[in-house]
C-alpha positions in Angstrom: -21.8 6.2 320.1 -20.7 3.1 322.0 -20.6 3.6 325.8 -17.3 2.8 327.7 -18.9 -0.3 329.3 -20.1 -1.6 325.9 -16.7 -0.8 324.4 -14.9 -2.9 327.1 -17.3 -5.8 326.6 -16.7 -5.6 322.8 -12.9 -5.6 323.2 -13.1 -8.5 325.7 -15.3 -10.4 323.2 -12.8 -9.8 320.4 -9.9 -11.0 322.6 -11.8 -14.1 323.7 -12.7 -14.8 320.1 -9.1 -14.3 319.0 -7.8 -16.6 321.7 -10.3 -19.3 320.7 -9.2 -19.0 317.0 -5.5 -19.4 318.0 -6.3 -22.4 320.1 -8.3 -24.0 317.3 -5.5 -23.4 314.8 -2.9 -25.0 317.2 -5.1 -28.1 317.7 -5.9 -28.3 314.0 -2.2 -28.2 313.2 -1.5 -31.0 315.7 -4.3 -33.1 314.1 -2.8 -32.6 310.6 0.7 -33.6 311.8 -0.7 -36.7 313.5 -2.6 -37.6 310.4 0.5 -37.2 308.3 2.4 -39.4 310.7 -0.2 -42.1 310.5 -0.3 -41.9 306.7 3.5 -42.2 306.6 3.5 -45.3 308.8 0.8 -46.9 306.7 2.6 -46.2 303.4 5.8 -47.6 304.8 4.0 -50.8 305.9 2.2 -51.1 302.6 5.3 -50.7 300.6 7.3 -53.1 302.8 9.9 -50.5 303.6 12.1 -50.6 306.6 11.8 -48.4 309.6 14.8 -49.6 311.7 18.5 -49.1 312.2 20.3 -50.5 309.2 23.6 -52.4 308.7 25.2 -51.6 305.3 27.7 -53.8 303.5 29.1 -52.7 300.2 29.2 -55.5 297.5 30.6 -53.7 294.5 31.2 -50.2 293.0 31.9 -49.2 289.4 32.1 -46.0 287.5 29.8 -45.3 284.6 31.6 -43.7 281.6 30.0 -40.9 279.6 28.3 -41.5 276.3 30.4 -38.8 274.6 32.6 -37.5 277.3 33.1 -38.2 281.0 32.6 -35.1 283.1 32.2 -36.8 286.5 34.6 -39.7 286.8 34.4 -42.3 289.7 37.5 -44.2 290.4 36.6 -46.1 293.5 37.3 -49.5 295.0 36.5 -51.5 298.1 39.3 -52.4 300.6 39.5 -54.9 303.4 37.0 -57.1 305.1 35.1 -54.0 306.1 34.6 -53.2 302.4 35.7 -49.6 303.0 35.3 -47.1 300.1 38.5 -45.6 298.7 39.6 -43.7 295.7 38.8 -40.5 293.8 35.9 -38.7 292.2 37.0 -36.3 289.5 34.9 -33.4 288.1 36.5 -32.5 284.8 34.3 -29.4 284.5 32.3 -27.3 286.8 28.9 -29.0 287.3 26.2 -26.3 287.6 22.5 -26.4 287.0 23.0 -27.0 283.3 23.4 -30.6 284.5 20.9 -33.0 286.0 21.6 -35.8 288.5 19.5 -38.9 287.9 19.5 -41.2 290.9 17.7 -44.6 290.6 17.4 -47.3 293.3 16.8 -50.9 292.4 15.9 -53.9 294.6 16.9 -57.5 293.9 13.9 -59.8 293.7 13.7 -63.3 292.3 17.2 -63.0 290.7 16.5 -59.8 288.9 16.8 -56.1 289.6 13.5 -54.4 290.0 12.9 -50.6 289.9 11.8 -49.0 293.1 9.7 -45.9 293.8 13.0 -43.9 294.3 13.8 -42.3 291.0 14.9 -38.7 291.2 15.9 -36.1 288.6 17.4 -33.0 290.2 19.5 -30.2 288.9 22.9 -30.1 290.4 22.2 -27.6 293.2 19.0 -29.3 294.3 20.5 -32.7 294.2 23.5 -31.6 296.3 21.3 -29.9 298.8 18.5 -32.4 299.1 20.2 -35.8 298.5 24.0 -35.5 298.8 24.0 -33.4 301.9 21.4 -35.5 303.7 22.3 -39.0 302.7 26.0 -39.0 301.8 27.8 -36.3 303.7 27.1 -37.9 307.2 29.5 -40.8 306.4 32.1 -38.9 304.5 34.4 -38.8 307.5 37.7 -38.6 305.6 37.1 -37.0 302.2 37.9 -33.7 300.4 34.4 -33.7 298.8 32.8 -30.3 299.4 29.9 -29.7 301.7 27.5 -26.8 302.4 27.6 -23.8 300.1 30.7 -25.2 298.3 28.7 -28.1 296.7 27.0 -25.9 294.0 28.4 -25.6 291.5 30.5 -28.7 292.0 33.9 -27.3 291.1 36.3 -28.9 288.7 38.9 -31.0 290.6 39.9 -34.3 292.0 38.3 -35.3 295.3 39.6 -38.1 297.6 37.8 -40.7 299.8 39.8 -42.6 302.3 38.5 -45.7 304.2 34.9 -44.6 304.1 32.4 -46.8 305.9 29.1 -46.3 304.2 26.2 -46.3 306.8 22.5 -46.4 306.2 21.2 -45.0 309.4 19.5 -42.1 307.7 18.0 -44.2 304.9 15.5 -46.0 307.2 12.4 -44.2 305.9 12.7 -45.7 302.4 15.2 -48.5 302.2 14.4 -52.2 301.7 16.4 -55.1 303.2 18.6 -57.2 301.0 20.5 -56.4 297.9 20.1 -52.8 296.8 21.5 -51.1 293.7 22.1 -47.4 293.6 22.8 -45.8 290.2 23.8 -42.2 289.9 24.2 -40.5 286.5 25.1 -37.0 285.5 23.2 -35.9 282.4 22.6 -33.0 280.1 20.1 -32.9 277.3 19.4 -36.6 278.0 23.1 -37.5 277.4 25.0 -39.2 280.2 28.3 -37.7 281.2 29.4 -40.1 283.9 28.1 -41.7 287.0 28.4 -44.5 289.6 26.8 -48.0 290.0 26.9 -49.1 293.7 25.6 -52.4 295.0 25.1 -52.9 298.7 23.4 -55.3 301.1 21.1 -53.9 303.8 20.2 -55.7 306.9 18.7 -54.8 310.3 21.3 -53.6 312.7 21.7 -55.7 315.9 21.5 -53.2 318.7 
């Protein structure tokens, strides 16, 4: 049987060992985060991506009709010198996870559009949560487009956009400077049911 003194020494040893393990895990976690940060910076530098505040100017916007039917219809136009986005987006049916949002980004190089590394295929709920909420909602200052839990499914209806100034402040981790083309298509079983083709010019913001 272990004596009281030996028992105390054993418990003290266990506590000391446990504290050392916790400290090691904290330091190890910090090392991993630092390594991830370094790798991110290196990848951005290697790909020639921008890590700065961005100025965004819209050049053109056009709706993409569906191959058979158009379930998500974009009727948008640019107004004024500020090229503000105005118009409507109409969902002719409820868009749930039976549909896939395909979003491709192209960069203009040597007079041609080149595909970039940004090429996502998400079901409606995932797209609205991961892409729409993060990269579009912040500049939708005067719009009836849904946000939060109301984005999935995207309910049938006509949504308005009024004098929307598109900003690229939260695109800095992946955007390239110059002409950029953003193409969004709603698909089901590899058939397109509507979308939008947006061309914009990105430049570094003068602070």
